[in-house]
Structures are given as structure tokens and as C-alpha cells.
C-alpha positions as CSV (number, residue, x, y, z in Angstrom):
1,M,99.6,-127.5,29.5
2,S,102.7,-126.5,31.4
3,N,106.2,-127.0,30.0
4,S,108.6,-128.8,32.2
5,I,112.4,-128.5,31.7
6,E,112.9,-131.7,33.8
7,T,110.5,-133.7,31.6
8,I,112.0,-132.3,28.4
9,L,115.5,-133.3,29.5
10,H,114.2,-136.8,30.5
11,M,112.4,-137.1,27.2
12,K,115.6,-136.3,25.2
13,Q,117.5,-138.9,27.3
14,Y,114.8,-141.4,26.7
15,M,114.6,-140.8,22.9
16,K,118.4,-141.2,22.7
17,S,118.2,-144.5,24.6
18,V,115.9,-145.9,22.0
19,A,118.0,-144.7,19.2
20,I,115.7,-141.9,17.9
21,E,117.9,-139.0,16.7
22,K,116.6,-135.5,17.2
23,E,117.7,-134.6,13.7
24,K,115.0,-136.9,12.3
25,I,112.2,-135.1,14.2
26,P,113.4,-131.5,14.1
27,K,110.3,-129.9,15.6
28,T,109.4,-132.0,18.7
29,I,107.4,-130.4,21.5
30,Y,107.2,-132.1,24.9
31,S,104.9,-131.2,27.7
32,E,103.4,-132.8,30.7
33,N,100.1,-132.8,32.6
34,F,98.0,-134.6,35.2
35,I,94.5,-135.7,34.5
36,K,92.3,-136.1,37.5
37,N,89.7,-138.8,37.6
38,A,86.0,-137.8,37.5
39,K,83.6,-138.8,40.3
40,F,81.3,-141.8,39.9
41,E,77.5,-141.8,39.9
42,F,75.4,-144.4,41.7
43,F,71.6,-144.9,42.4
44,G,69.7,-141.6,42.7
45,K,72.4,-139.6,40.9
46,N,74.5,-139.7,44.1
47,R,78.2,-139.1,43.4
48,Y,81.3,-140.4,45.2
49,E,85.0,-140.8,44.5
50,N,85.2,-144.3,46.0
51,I,83.4,-147.0,44.0
52,H,83.0,-149.5,46.8
53,Q,81.7,-147.0,49.3
54,G,79.4,-145.4,46.7
55,I,77.7,-148.7,45.9
56,K,77.5,-149.7,49.6
57,T,75.9,-146.4,50.5
58,W,73.5,-145.8,47.7
59,G,73.3,-149.0,45.6
60,P,74.2,-149.6,42.0
61,Y,73.4,-147.0,39.4
62,D,70.7,-149.0,37.7
63,K,68.8,-150.1,40.8
64,G,65.7,-148.3,40.0
65,V,65.4,-149.4,36.4
66,R,66.8,-152.9,36.2
67,I,64.5,-155.7,35.0
68,T,66.2,-158.5,36.9
69,S,64.6,-159.1,40.3
70,K,66.6,-162.2,41.3
71,I,69.7,-164.2,40.2
72,K,70.0,-167.9,40.2
73,I,73.6,-169.1,40.6
74,Y,74.4,-172.6,39.6
75,I,77.6,-173.9,41.3
76,I,79.8,-176.4,39.4
77,K,82.9,-177.8,41.2
78,D,85.6,-179.8,39.4
79,K,86.3,-181.3,42.8
80,P,82.9,-182.8,43.9
81,N,83.8,-183.1,47.6
82,F,85.1,-179.6,47.9
83,K,82.9,-177.7,50.3
84,I,82.1,-174.0,49.8
85,N,80.3,-171.7,52.2
86,T,78.2,-169.5,49.9
87,K,76.3,-167.7,52.6
88,D,78.7,-164.7,52.4
89,L,78.3,-164.4,48.6
90,K,74.5,-164.3,48.9
91,E,74.7,-161.6,51.6
92,T,77.2,-159.5,49.6
93,L,75.0,-159.5,46.6
94,L,72.1,-158.3,48.8
95,Q,74.1,-155.7,50.8
96,L,76.1,-154.2,47.9
97,F,73.9,-154.6,44.9
98,K,70.5,-154.9,46.6
99,I,69.5,-158.1,44.8
100,E,68.5,-161.5,46.1
101,C,70.0,-164.7,44.7
102,E,69.4,-168.4,44.9
103,L,72.4,-170.8,44.9
104,I,72.0,-174.3,43.4
105,E,74.8,-176.9,43.5
106,I,75.0,-179.1,40.4
107,N,76.7,-182.4,41.6
108,D,76.9,-184.3,38.4
109,Q,80.4,-184.3,36.7
110,Q,79.3,-185.3,33.2
111,E,79.4,-182.1,31.0
112,A,76.2,-183.0,29.0
113,K,74.2,-183.7,32.2
114,I,75.5,-180.5,33.8
115,V,74.3,-178.4,30.9
116,N,71.0,-180.2,30.6
117,E,70.2,-179.8,34.4
118,V,71.0,-176.1,34.3
119,S,68.9,-175.6,31.2
120,K,65.9,-177.3,32.8
121,H,66.2,-175.0,35.8
122,K,66.2,-172.0,33.5
123,E,63.1,-173.2,31.5
124,N,61.1,-173.4,34.7
125,T,61.9,-169.9,35.9
126,D,60.1,-166.6,35.3
127,Q,61.6,-164.1,32.8
128,N,62.7,-161.6,35.5
129,T,65.1,-164.0,37.0
130,A,68.7,-164.0,35.7
131,H,70.9,-167.1,35.5
132,I,74.7,-167.6,35.8
133,V,77.0,-170.6,36.2
134,L,79.7,-170.3,38.9
135,H,82.5,-172.8,37.8
136,V,85.0,-173.6,40.6
137,H,88.1,-175.1,39.0
138,G,91.9,-175.4,39.1
139,N,94.4,-173.6,36.9
140,V,92.9,-172.5,33.6
141,D,93.9,-174.5,30.6
142,N,94.1,-171.9,27.9
143,S,93.3,-174.5,25.3
144,Y,89.8,-174.0,23.8
145,N,89.4,-177.8,24.2
146,S,89.7,-177.7,28.0
147,R,86.8,-178.5,30.3
148,Y,86.7,-174.9,31.4
149,Y,86.2,-173.6,27.8
150,R,84.0,-176.4,26.7
151,L,81.5,-175.7,29.5
152,K,81.8,-171.9,29.0
153,K,81.0,-172.4,25.3
154,E,78.1,-174.7,25.9
155,F,76.4,-172.4,28.4
156,L,77.1,-169.2,26.5
157,N,75.6,-170.8,23.4
158,K,72.5,-171.4,25.5
159,G,72.4,-167.7,26.6
160,I,73.8,-168.4,30.1
161,P,76.9,-166.5,31.2
162,T,79.6,-168.2,33.3
163,Q,82.0,-167.0,36.0
164,G,85.1,-168.9,36.8
165,V,86.6,-169.2,40.3
166,L,90.0,-170.8,41.1
167,F,90.2,-173.1,44.1
168,K,93.2,-171.0,45.4
169,N,91.0,-168.0,45.8
170,I,88.9,-169.7,48.4
171,K,90.0,-169.8,52.0
172,E,90.8,-172.9,54.0
173,Q,87.6,-172.5,56.0
174,N,85.7,-172.9,52.7
175,S,84.5,-169.3,52.3
176,F,85.4,-166.6,49.9
177,K,88.0,-164.0,50.8
178,K,86.3,-160.7,51.5
179,A,87.9,-158.5,48.8
180,F,87.7,-161.3,46.3
181,M,84.0,-162.0,47.2
182,N,83.1,-158.3,46.6
183,N,84.6,-158.5,43.2
184,L,83.0,-161.8,42.4
185,A,79.6,-160.3,43.4
186,C,80.3,-157.4,41.1
187,D,81.2,-159.8,38.2
188,I,78.0,-161.8,38.7
189,Y,75.8,-158.6,38.9
190,V,77.3,-157.2,35.6
191,K,77.2,-160.5,33.7
192,T,73.5,-160.8,34.5
193,G,72.7,-157.4,33.1
194,G,73.5,-155.0,36.0
195,R,75.2,-151.6,35.6
196,P,76.9,-150.7,38.9
197,W,78.2,-147.2,38.2
198,V,78.8,-144.6,35.5
199,I,80.9,-141.4,35.2
200,S,79.2,-138.5,37.0
201,E,80.2,-136.0,34.2
202,N,80.7,-136.4,30.5
203,I,83.7,-138.5,29.6
204,S,84.9,-135.6,27.5
205,N,84.9,-131.9,28.5
206,E,85.2,-130.7,25.0
207,L,83.1,-132.9,22.6
208,R,79.7,-131.3,22.2
209,G,76.5,-133.4,21.6
210,S,76.0,-137.1,21.9
211,T,79.2,-139.1,21.7
212,L,79.8,-142.9,21.4
213,Y,83.0,-144.6,22.2
214,I,83.6,-147.7,20.0
215,G,86.2,-150.2,21.1
216,F,87.4,-152.7,18.4
217,D,89.5,-155.8,18.2
218,V,90.0,-158.4,15.5
219,S,89.3,-162.1,16.2
220,R,91.2,-164.5,14.0
221,G,91.3,-167.6,16.3
222,K,93.8,-168.2,19.1
223,F,95.4,-171.0,17.2
224,K,96.4,-171.1,13.5
225,K,94.4,-174.2,12.9
226,T,91.1,-172.7,13.9
227,D,88.2,-172.7,11.4
228,I,86.5,-169.7,13.1
229,P,86.1,-166.9,10.5
230,S,87.6,-163.5,11.1
231,A,85.3,-161.0,12.9
232,G,85.4,-157.7,14.6
233,A,84.4,-157.5,18.3
234,V,82.9,-154.2,19.2
235,V,81.9,-152.6,22.5
236,V,80.1,-149.2,22.5
237,Y,79.7,-146.8,25.5
238,D,78.0,-143.4,25.5
239,E,79.4,-140.1,26.9
240,K,78.3,-140.9,30.4
241,G,80.0,-144.3,30.5
242,Q,76.9,-146.4,30.0
243,E,77.4,-149.6,27.9
244,I,74.8,-149.5,25.1
245,L,75.9,-152.2,22.7
246,H,78.3,-155.1,22.2
247,L,78.5,-157.3,19.1
248,V,80.7,-159.5,16.9
249,S,80.5,-158.6,13.2
250,P,82.0,-160.8,10.4
251,I,84.9,-159.2,8.4
252,E,85.6,-160.5,4.9
253,K,89.2,-159.6,4.5
254,V,91.8,-159.4,7.3
255,Q,95.5,-159.2,6.9
256,Y,97.8,-159.2,10.0
257,E,94.7,-158.1,12.1
258,H,94.0,-155.1,9.8
259,M,90.8,-154.7,7.8
260,S,91.0,-154.0,4.1
261,R,89.6,-150.7,2.9
262,E,86.4,-152.3,1.6
263,S,85.9,-154.3,4.8
264,A,86.4,-151.3,7.0
265,E,83.8,-149.3,4.9
266,S,81.1,-152.1,5.2
267,F,82.1,-152.7,8.8
268,I,81.6,-149.1,10.0
269,R,78.2,-149.0,8.2
270,S,77.0,-152.1,9.9
271,I,78.0,-150.8,13.3
272,I,76.3,-147.4,12.8
273,T,73.2,-149.2,11.6
274,R,73.1,-151.5,14.7
275,I,73.6,-148.5,16.9
276,Y,70.7,-146.6,15.3
277,H,68.4,-149.6,15.7
278,K,69.4,-149.8,19.4
279,I,69.1,-146.1,20.4
280,N,66.9,-144.8,17.5
281,A,69.3,-141.9,17.0
282,Y,72.6,-141.1,15.3
283,P,75.5,-139.7,17.5
284,E,77.2,-136.4,16.8
285,N,80.6,-137.8,17.5
286,I,82.2,-141.3,17.3
287,V,85.5,-142.0,19.0
288,Y,86.9,-145.1,17.5
289,M,89.6,-146.9,19.5
290,R,91.5,-150.1,18.9
291,D,94.4,-152.0,20.4
292,G,97.5,-151.9,18.2
293,D,98.2,-150.3,14.9
294,I,95.6,-148.9,12.5
295,D,97.1,-149.0,9.0
296,K,96.3,-146.6,6.2
297,E,93.9,-149.0,4.4
298,E,91.7,-149.5,7.5
299,Q,91.8,-145.8,8.4
300,S,90.8,-144.8,4.9
301,G,88.0,-147.3,4.8
302,L,86.6,-146.0,8.1
303,E,86.7,-142.4,7.0
304,N,85.2,-143.1,3.6
305,G,82.5,-145.3,5.1
306,L,81.4,-142.7,7.5
307,K,81.6,-140.0,4.8
308,N,79.1,-142.1,2.7
309,I,76.9,-142.6,5.8
310,N,76.8,-138.8,6.5
311,K,75.8,-138.3,2.8
312,D,73.0,-140.8,3.1
313,I,71.5,-139.5,6.3
314,N,72.1,-135.8,5.4
315,R,74.0,-134.9,8.6
316,K,77.6,-135.0,9.9
317,I,78.9,-137.5,12.4
318,N,82.4,-136.5,13.4
319,L,85.0,-139.4,13.6
320,H,88.0,-139.4,15.9
321,I,90.4,-142.4,15.4
322,I,92.6,-143.3,18.3
323,E,95.2,-146.0,18.4
324,V,95.9,-147.5,21.8
325,K,99.1,-149.5,22.5
326,K,99.2,-151.2,25.9
327,R,103.0,-151.3,26.1
328,G,104.0,-147.7,26.5
329,D,107.6,-147.6,27.7
330,L,107.8,-146.8,31.5
331,R,111.2,-145.1,30.9
332,I,109.4,-142.1,29.4
333,F,108.2,-141.1,32.9
334,D,110.7,-139.3,35.2
335,Y,109.8,-141.2,38.5
336,S,110.7,-139.8,41.8
337,K,114.1,-141.0,42.9
338,E,112.9,-141.7,46.4
339,T,109.6,-143.5,45.7
340,K,109.8,-144.6,42.1
341,T,106.1,-144.2,41.9
342,A,103.7,-142.3,39.6
343,D,99.9,-141.7,40.0
344,A,97.3,-142.7,37.4
345,G,96.6,-139.7,35.2
346,T,100.2,-138.7,34.8
347,C,100.7,-138.0,31.1
348,I,103.3,-136.7,28.6
349,F,102.3,-135.2,25.3
350,I,104.6,-135.3,22.2
351,K,104.0,-133.4,19.0
352,D,106.3,-134.3,16.2
353,T,106.7,-132.5,12.9
354,D,108.9,-134.2,10.3
355,E,110.9,-132.7,7.4
356,F,107.7,-133.1,5.2
357,A,105.7,-130.9,7.6
358,R,103.6,-134.0,8.7
359,T,102.5,-133.7,12.3
360,T,101.8,-136.6,14.6
361,F,100.4,-136.5,18.1
362,N,101.3,-139.1,20.8
363,I,100.3,-139.3,24.4
364,F,102.1,-141.5,27.0
365,L,99.6,-142.0,29.8
366,Q,99.9,-143.7,33.2
367,T,96.6,-145.6,33.7
368,I,97.3,-147.5,37.0
369,D,99.1,-146.4,40.1
370,G,102.1,-148.5,41.1
371,D,105.8,-148.8,42.1
372,V,108.3,-149.5,39.4
373,N,110.4,-151.6,41.8
374,L,107.6,-153.9,42.8
375,E,105.3,-156.5,41.2
376,N,102.4,-154.0,41.0
377,Q,104.2,-151.9,38.4
378,P,102.5,-148.8,37.1
379,N,101.0,-149.2,33.6
380,A,101.8,-146.9,30.8
381,I,100.0,-146.9,27.4
382,K,100.8,-145.1,24.2
383,I,97.9,-143.2,22.5
384,S,98.3,-142.0,18.9
385,I,95.8,-139.6,17.2
386,K,95.3,-140.9,13.7
387,N,93.2,-138.2,12.1
388,Q,92.6,-134.4,12.4
389,I,90.5,-133.7,15.5
390,N,89.1,-130.6,17.0
391,I,89.8,-131.4,20.7
392,S,92.9,-130.9,22.8
393,L,95.4,-133.7,23.8
394,E,94.5,-133.1,27.4
395,D,90.9,-134.0,26.6
396,V,91.9,-137.1,24.7
397,A,93.9,-138.2,27.8
398,R,90.9,-137.4,30.0
399,Q,88.6,-139.6,27.9
400,I,91.1,-142.5,28.1
401,I,91.5,-142.2,31.9
402,N,87.7,-142.0,32.4
403,L,87.2,-145.1,30.2
404,C,89.9,-146.9,32.2
405,H,87.8,-146.4,35.3
406,L,84.7,-148.2,34.0
407,N,85.9,-151.7,34.4
408,W,82.9,-153.3,36.0
409,S,84.7,-156.6,36.7
410,S,85.9,-155.4,40.1
411,L,85.0,-152.8,42.7
412,R,88.4,-151.2,42.1
413,G,87.0,-150.3,38.7
414,I,90.3,-149.9,36.9
415,S,91.6,-151.5,33.7
416,K,95.0,-150.9,31.9
417,L,93.2,-150.1,28.7
418,P,90.1,-148.1,28.0
419,V,87.2,-150.4,28.9
420,V,85.8,-150.4,25.4
421,V,89.1,-151.8,24.0
422,H,89.6,-154.1,27.0
423,Y,86.1,-155.7,26.7
424,A,86.4,-155.8,22.9
425,H,89.6,-157.8,23.2
426,K,87.9,-160.2,25.6
427,A,84.9,-160.6,23.3
428,S,87.3,-161.4,20.4
429,E,88.9,-164.2,22.4
430,F,85.6,-165.8,23.1
431,H,84.6,-165.6,19.5
432,S,87.8,-167.4,18.6
433,A,86.6,-170.2,20.9
434,G,83.5,-170.7,18.8
435,I,80.9,-168.9,20.9
436,D,78.0,-167.8,18.7
437,E,76.8,-164.2,19.2
438,K,73.2,-165.0,18.2
439,Y,72.6,-166.9,21.5
440,L,73.9,-164.1,23.7
441,N,71.8,-161.5,25.5
442,E,73.0,-158.1,24.3
443,N,72.2,-156.6,27.8
444,E,74.7,-159.0,29.5
445,L,78.4,-158.3,29.4
446,W,79.3,-162.0,29.2
447,M,82.9,-161.4,28.2
448,I,84.2,-159.6,31.3
């Protein structure tokens, strides 16, 4: 970690601008670094830095082991007379992801008949064929009572994922735009159980042994009037960046999106139990991440719950608790005066020791390239280390950057937040809409 006088001066100016007096944090250490992205791994353990070229050249990571041999895509259009040339989509799935697909247009406009017709098609198909609904519609109505959400809920509760496409993303000649079509094909592949790429090296350079990354978000219903009970949406990845589990688990007591100590204890036990049943092993490390604040009650419950689990199984699972806030202040970065840009991986470390000798560690991390003067602004997140850990701040930042490059919803592969947190947030939103987890295939990332 190299000290930078420029960065330190900028940090002092920044802290003054947000009314944080240096006297209140007498021992503050600033430093900066750059975290380089790892390479990605595709079929045959081939590695490449560019995701699109890697898949195009070697095929998706899971090509040799996937169960699905074919995908049936059911096309629903909110404008019945709107014509779509789907030939390119079919060819893209074959060329990039090496899988055949069959496209079936559903012409009925009545929701019950649409669901019934798709369900009949599924019943008459062999088990190695995957199914997905492609819903072409106008602007999304965010209400859970909209046609878009009603159909999504109906299909997901029958175990059929859906993919929405806006009319505006289709060209005048009625075919998909090339870049958009590539991303759409990636979405369809993943939602039907595919795994296009992983990180070629371990996400962490310093954690030894098997490591699981748990992303968590609380679902309380998008609207106050919802009757949907509180639940915790969880997405779990391993140290190579392979998704191994996603679930929604009920939570008894939630206050301001925080779990009570008792709820956190039972919650972590239920998650560890589900993981064990899935992989028939306990990890050596758990990195627990969530969007927003983790209060003392929740943290204490997680730590105590894992302590009891370790006692029961007579081994030690190390717990690392990391708080991720998606609105890190861009003013903290000293952008070039000429270009006003910063690359993904730029990070600033802050170690604060207060008058009571309590130390806190924060990382401000650039997760997406961009220009601060344009619409595609760079994204900065704030990462706080909530408990004592035995790894460096650089390695924590490296883990975050690597997890931000596992967003399988596009061939760019980047999300603003670590993918485990990003997907957990999406899963929590769908749970709020009343989608029942028991109908969902745990191998399909239906929420992306």
C-alpha cells in the first residue's frame, strides 16, 4: 500500500467539506491502491480478459457439464401485431452459448390462457429441455399489480423464469440490436440454469481453504400495505465465483430492515444447514455481505449463531462481516483535471482510531469505469469492515472487485455492487411481489 500526499490532501479537503473535523478522529490514516481484475475462465479451463471474446472462442464455462440440451422460448407480446425477427436470437444462443433453442409465439392476450398454454407445452417436453418466457412490453409499471408483474409471478410460481424486453430495444426492422441481443441471450442462458464464466483464480488471494460469499438483503414488501412476511434473500458463491445456492428464508423480527439478535442467530444457522445439504461440506470461511448498515444486534446475532454452530460441529468456520453501501461519495476520488475519469479498481483505504482507541476500517472503491462529467458516471461504493479479520484491506477490495465482475446478466459482466449483494437485492424485490420460493428451481438464477 503506497502513501500518496496528493490523495491525503484531497482526503482532508473532502472530510472538511462534509463537516468531519480532524480533531474527532485524531489518528486517521489514508492510503490508495489499484486493484486489477482477475482473468475469467471459460470451457476447458481456458482463460481470457474479455468475457465476450472468451465465450465466443471457447464457449460457456459449464458447456461440458450442463444438463440442459435445449431451450424453449415462449414469446408474449403486449402488442399482438408487433412483428419480431427472432432468427438472430436463435443464432446467437447457438454461436455464443452452444445451445439450440425453439421459439414459440403465444398469440392469446388473456393472462390465464397464456399461462395455461405455456404450462401445457412444458408438460409435453422432456426433462432436459429448459423453458423461459420472453415478454415484450412497453414501459415497466413498477406496481406489483401490473400485467408485467402479474405474468412474472404466475410463471415463476409454476417454475418458469421470465425475461422482459422493452419495445424500444427492438430496431425498426423488427430485429434485436446486436449488443442488446448478446446480453439477452446471456440472460436467457443463465435464467435457464447456465453458468457462462467464473473467475480464473480464487476471489481472495489471502483466505485459505474453502470460502463462501453470502449476499443478504431484507424483503419487507415494496409497499407498506403488503401482507408479504419479512424474509431474508440470500445468494451464495464459492471462492471461484460459482453460484451454489440462492434462497429466501423467513425472518421473525425485522426493525428498519435489521434483524434482531435472535432472528440473526436462527437465520445464520438455517443458511449454514442449507449450504451443508447442498455441498455436503462446511466452508472454512464465510464472507457475509449486505447492502446498507449492519447494526450491533444483527452483528452480535450472526457472530453468536456461528459460534454455536462451530461448537456443535467441533470445528471453526471463520466469519467476515462486510457492510456495502452503494452510494460512496465520488468527491473522495481525486480525478484527473483533464479527463475527470477513474478506472474500476481505484480504491482509497481509511483507518480511523477514535479517542476511545476504537478502530474502524473503511474502503472507498471505484467499481465501474466512467466520466464524472457524463451520464455514465463512475460508481463508488463504501465498504466497512464490521469485525476483526485476518486479511488485508487490499484483499477485501480485491474480493469486492472480483465479485462485481460476475454479473451474468450481460456480457459486460459488471455490476455496481458485489454480485451476491446485487442478486440478493433483486431476489428480495421479487419475494415482496409474492413469488413463492418453493416453486423455483434452485439451479436457475430467476432474479437477474
